[in-house]
N, C-alpha and C positions, 0 to 999 in steps of 0.2 A: 313510255319509260325502258331506261336502258339497265344491263343488268348489274353484277357487280361484281369483283374482285376477290381472290383470295392465293395469296403465295403460296409457291409448297413448302411444306416443312420442314424437306429433305431436298435443300437444294444442291444441281449439280456441283460440283466440285472439278468437273472441265468445261469448254467452251462449247457450251449445248447450240448446235445449230440444226442442220436438217431432220426433223422427225418423221418418222412411217407407223402406222397403227397396223401390229401384226394382229393376226386373224386369233391368236388366242388372248387379245384383247392387253396383251404389254403395248407398250410405247417404247419404239426401237430409234436410239439417236444419236446421231457423230458426233464428234468430238473435232470441231471446226477445221477443217484442212490436214485431217491427220486420218490415221489405218483404223481407229481407235474408234467402236462402239457400243455404247449401255443401253442399258433396259430400264425403263420407267415402268415399274409393276404393283398395280393396285393392292390395299392393306386389305384383309382378309374381310373388312365390311363392302369391299368394291370401290374403297373412295382412294382416285389417287392424288388430292390435295395430300392424303397420309403414306401416300406409297414408298417405297425405296429404290435407290441404284443399283443394279448389278452388271458387271461389265459383260460383254459379248465377244465372239472373237472376231479379231480384225482381219480386215479385209487385206488383199493388196498392195491395193496403191492409195497413195494419198491424194484426195479430192478435195478441192474448196467448192467449186458451182455445178452441179450436174444433172441428167436424165436419172430419177429413180420413181420406181413403182411397186405395189405390191400387186403379185401377180394372183390368180383363179386359184393357182394350187397353194396360195399360201406364203410361196415364196416372194425374193425382196430381189430385184432390177436394179442395178446401178450399169449409169454409162457415162464415157466418157470423164470431164474432168479441166477446168477449166483454172488456172494458178497453180497446177498438181504441187503441191510438196511446197507451197510458198512462191512457185519460179513462174514471175508474170509471163513468160514468152512460151509458155507451156499450155496448149489443147491436148489433152493425151487421148487417143481413142482406143483404150482397151475399158472392159468391160466384164463384171462378177456377178453372179447368182449368191443371196446368204439363203439357207434353209434353218427358219426357225426351229424347226424338230432336232436336227440335230446342231446344230449350234456349228455351220460352216460354212466359208465361201467356195465358191469355185471358180474360174476362169471361164467363159465363156469367148466366143469370138464374136468380131466386129464386121459391119456388113464390107462386102469383098470393096478394097479398093479406096477404104475412106482411111485417113491419114491423119486428121483433127478432128475430133468430136466435139470436146470441151464442153460449153454450156449445152446444147441443142436441147431442144423442147420433144418428150414425146408421151406419148397418150397409149392408153389403154382402149384398146377398141372392145365391141361389145361381144365379140367373140374370144375375147382372150389374150388374141397376139397386140401387139405392142409397135404402133407406129411412131419411127424417129426422122426428125429433121437435119439437114446437115447448114453448118455455118456457116459452108463454104457457096454451096451454088444451090440450084433448084432440086437435086436430087432428094429424096427419101425413103427410107427404108422400113422392112416390117419385119420385126421378130417372131418366131414361133415358138412358145417354150414348153412346146409339147416334141416337137421333131427336134427343137434345139436347134433352127438354122435361119440365116434372113434371106428372104426376097425383096425384091426391086419395087418400092412404091410408086405411088405416081408422080408425076413434074409436078414442081412449084409453079405459081409463077415469080416468086421470087425466094431468096437463100432463106432459111427457117431462124438465123442469127436474130437471136432479144425476143422472139415471138411468145405470145402465149396462148394456149391449143385447150381449148373447152371443146368435151363431149356431149354434142346434144342427142336428143330422144329418138332422133331417127336414126342415130348411128353414126353419121356425120360428123367433120372433127371442124369448129369454127373457131379462126384467126385473122387478126387485125395484121399485117405485114408493115410489122419494122422499116425494113428497108426500102417499101415503097408507100409508104402511107401517103394520103388516108386510105388506103381500099382495104378489103379482107375478101377473102376468100373462104371453100371449104374444101373438108376432105372426105370424097364417098367410098366406104370399103369395097362394095357389090360392083363397083364400076372402074372401082383403083385410078381412081382421077380428082383432081382440083377444076374448082368450078369458083366461078365469083361469084359474093359474098357483098356487094355493093363496096360501097366509101360510108365509111362514119363522118355525120354532120357535123363532128367537131376534130381535130387532130387531135388522137390519145396521146401521139410519143413523142415524146423526147428530141427531139428536131437535131440536138448536138451529140447527145451518146445514142440515141435510136433505143431507147429505154421505154419499157410500158407498165402498167402493174396489173392486178386480179382481176380474171374476168371469171365468173361463176354464172351457173346457171340457176335459175331461182323455181319455187315453187309454180308460178305461174307461167313456165314453161317461156321465160325470156330470158335473155343474157346480160347484166351486170355489168359492162368493162370499166374500170378504173384507169386512168391515164399518169402519166409523168407529165404531163402537161397543164395539169392543175383543173382536166375534165375530166366528166364518164358520159359514158353513151348506154345506149340500151339494144337489143336488138332482139329483133323478134322475126323464128323462122318462116319461110313461108309455107301454105299449104302442099305447092307442088313442092318436094325437097330440093330440086338443083338446080330452085330458082334463087335469088339473090338475096331477098329476106329484105324485112324493114329495118332502121336503121333511125331512133331520134336521140336528143342530145338529152343528156342526163342533169342533173346537179350539180357543177363545182366541187371541188374539194377548199373549202373556206371555213378557217377555224373560227373560232367566237369572237376573237379579237378583229379577224375582215381579212386577214393574209389569206392569199391563196396559195394552198401546198399541192406537193406532188408527189406520184408513188412511183417515185421512179426506182424498180425493183422493190414491192414490198408484199405482205404474206393477205389476206383476206379469206373471210370464210362464210358459209351459210349456216343459219343458225335454226335448228329447231322450231324456234317459230316464227319462219320465212322470212325472217331481215339478214343484214349481212352487218359483218364487222371488217371492218377495213383499217390501213394505217394511212400516213401521207406526211411529210414533212416539208422544212421549207425549201421553197425554190432555189436551185443551184445555180449559181454563175458560169461555172465550167464544165465542157464537156466530163472529167473526170471527178468534178465533185458531187458528193453525196451528202443529203440531209442527217443533222449531226441530231436532230429530236423527232421523234415519232409522235401524233396525234393520232387521236381514234375515233373513228366514228359509225354508227350507227345506219345504213340507208335502207326503208321502208317501202318496196316500189307500191303500196298502195296509196302511199301519199305522194310518193317520188320526192321524197325531204330526207338530205345527207344529215343528219346532227354531229354535232361533238359529243362525244362521252367522255366519261374520268377513265383516265390514266393508273396504269399499272404502275407502282412504285412512288408516284405521287398521289394519289388517292384523289385529286382534284382535275381541272381541266390542262393544265401545263402541262408540258408533254414529257412525255419517257426518256429518259436521257439517255439516251443509243437511238444508232440511226437504224429507219426503216427496212433498209436495205439486210442487215444483219437479224431481223425478227423474224419468226417462224411461226406461224400457226399452225393447229392441229385439232380435227374435231376428232372426241371422246366417246365411246357409248355410252356415257353418262347424261350426251347433248353438254355439255361442256367443251370449253374449246380453252386448248394450253395453247400462252403465248412464251414464246423462249424470245430474250433478247439479253443483249448486250451490251452494259454502262460503257458509254464513251471514255469518260475518265480513266476508271480502276480496270477496265476489259474483263469484268466479273460479271457468270451469267444471273441472270435471272428467268426462273419459271413463274408462271400463274396458272390459273384456271379462271376462263373466265365466266360464269353464270348465267345465260339469258334468262332474261323473263320466259316464265313458261307460253307454249304455243297455244295458239285458241286449239279449241277442241275440234271445233268442224277440220282444220286442218290436217291435223293428227289421224283424225278416221280417215283424210283422202291419200295420209302419206304414209300409214301403219304395215309396218310388216305382219302379214299371217299368214300363221300355221295351219297349213290344211291336211298332213300327213306324215304321222313319224314313224319309224321301224320300230321295233321293239317285242316284247312279249306281252298283250292287250291283256288287264287280270282286270275285269270290268270295265272300267274308264279312267284306267290308267296305265299310261304305259311301262312295263319297266324294263331298266338300262341296267348294263352291266357295266362297273366302274374300267376304263383302260379302251373299251370297246367304240366303235364307230357305226355311226349311223346315218340313214339320208333324210332328210327330212324334206318336205314338198309345202309349197305354199306361193304368194303372192309378194310384190313389193320385197323381195331380199334384197334389192341393190339400193334403193331409197332413190331420190327423185333426183340427184344431183351427184358430179364428182366431188363438191362440197367444199374440197380445199383447194386455194390456188395462189401462186406466187408468180409464175412465171415460168420463161425457163430454164429458170437456177437451180430450182426445187419443187418439182413435183413431185406431191405429197395425199394424192386423189385419196377417200374412204369411200366409195361408192361396192362396197361388200357387205356380206352379211356376218355379222359378229353372232355368238351364243353364249348365253351366260342361265347358270343352276342357282337360283334364293332361294334360299332354307330360310323359313321363317325365325325370327327370336323367341326365347320363352322368356316370361314373364320381364319384358318390356327390354331387354338385350336387343343389341342390333341384328338384324339382319344379317345372315354369311352371305358370302357371294363368290363364286366361281366362273371362269370362262372357262369355257370346251376351246378347244382349236376347231376352225371349221379350215375347210378344204373343196377344192374341186367344185367353186361352184358354179351353176349351169352358164351362167351369163355374168359378162364386166358391162353390162348396157345401164342406162338412166331409165327412170319413169317410166319402167315397164310394165306398170297398170297392171291390168289382171292377165297378162303374158307368165303362163307355168315357170316356177324356176325350181331348183332345187340346191344344197349344198352337201357337204358330209359334216356333221359334228362327230369330234372325240370325247368321249366324258372322260375329265379328269380324274387321276386314281386318289379319289376321296381315302380320307380317312376313316376308321370302321366307325366311330363315333360320330362321323357327319353324316353318314348312309340312311337313307329312307325317303319317304317324303319332300319331294323338292319341286320348287316351278320351275319349269324352263320358257327361257323368251329369246326372241331372235331381234336382232336390231341391228337398224341401218341409218348410218347418218343421224345416229342420238336419240333415234324414233324407236321406243319398245314397243315390240307385239303385245298382242293379252298372252301369259300364261301360260302353258300347256303343263299338266298334274301330272308327274313323272314318279315312279319311286327306283334309287343308284341305291343297288346293292354290289 
């Protein structure tokens, strides 16, 4: 069974593009190829569908396609930019960091000797550092957000242009080589080197444009990769980390009418129920052609079946009237998935929330974050927390089983970090009130951390006097919530 779509009540009055989930629960969204950003804030009851948009500070450079990531301290990194400001000849080599707490952008340096970065892929590693690939050669670089410096990364087998990178549970990064398809490789941070990950059983790369689709780590530990060739593949990591691993062919992307479709730059997202939602469009005839319609699918790893589902905007199996490559997906802490698309004819933005089927309770039990300790004044069995103050939370599975969100090199929007929300039960049948705490300085940015002890800091929001008192605290990772901890906010 597939989920359902709900349009946002307040549609954006700008061209919605890359979205990032801030650790205060807001969604940061760029006005495409401009310096301007907006924030979607959920309403008082925690609904993003009923949320509202506010302007954020503008960054220095306009960027179209670029590397982006939420860091362990809650700040946001953007690197490079293709077609910057509409100039198709420019691949800029600049970087900026956004601080949501102060609503301010700061310029930072780029790797020494890098004169073009463009839409290069990047990946936040388990220790919070950031791996960046070069679009021109085999170099990689690693950014240290704490020390604010770049160092040299391991040499790849090919350049990183157009590649999709996926963080694995052992801390390595998987990549299908677009310029050397059908081969794949993995990066190991401990030894700062790339090793072979074998070759895909089917070619996932569109040979003309050298493009590929999303690749998502699943709850069973395999990676589901969607190709720009009309094909998919599954990768099983090896027991010995530096061995190649095993690839098998997945189901082709075929719609109900029997047409083969391609994910030539397209979004995908791991749902809390363990399935994947993804997008594909009609096969393009030429290198610079991109599909003008988007068909939606759900992949179930348990059955190895890829099923076409209803599209937003149309409400049926006919396609969304916009190109897959202009679409973006983002997993929300509610378990919903935001889809932002652009209508081809009018160039208007449409944003929908996909509400998937409820996950199996056994799956939830395996993936659910667990709060084991919380700072604060202990009064009986309840922690007393002061509004505006920061507290350390300890527990397990704070980062989810996967980065959960994938697109490719053009739009990296992973959500494998903990969020915290306070929920105060409504009185006499009225809706619950919901507030998100700011989280920051997570102990790890890994995935599928299992029983590894985790910590994060939470800052209690400045609640109004009438909202103080008993409430429930939840920790959320990739849309799956912990059991509540009862607290009193004073």
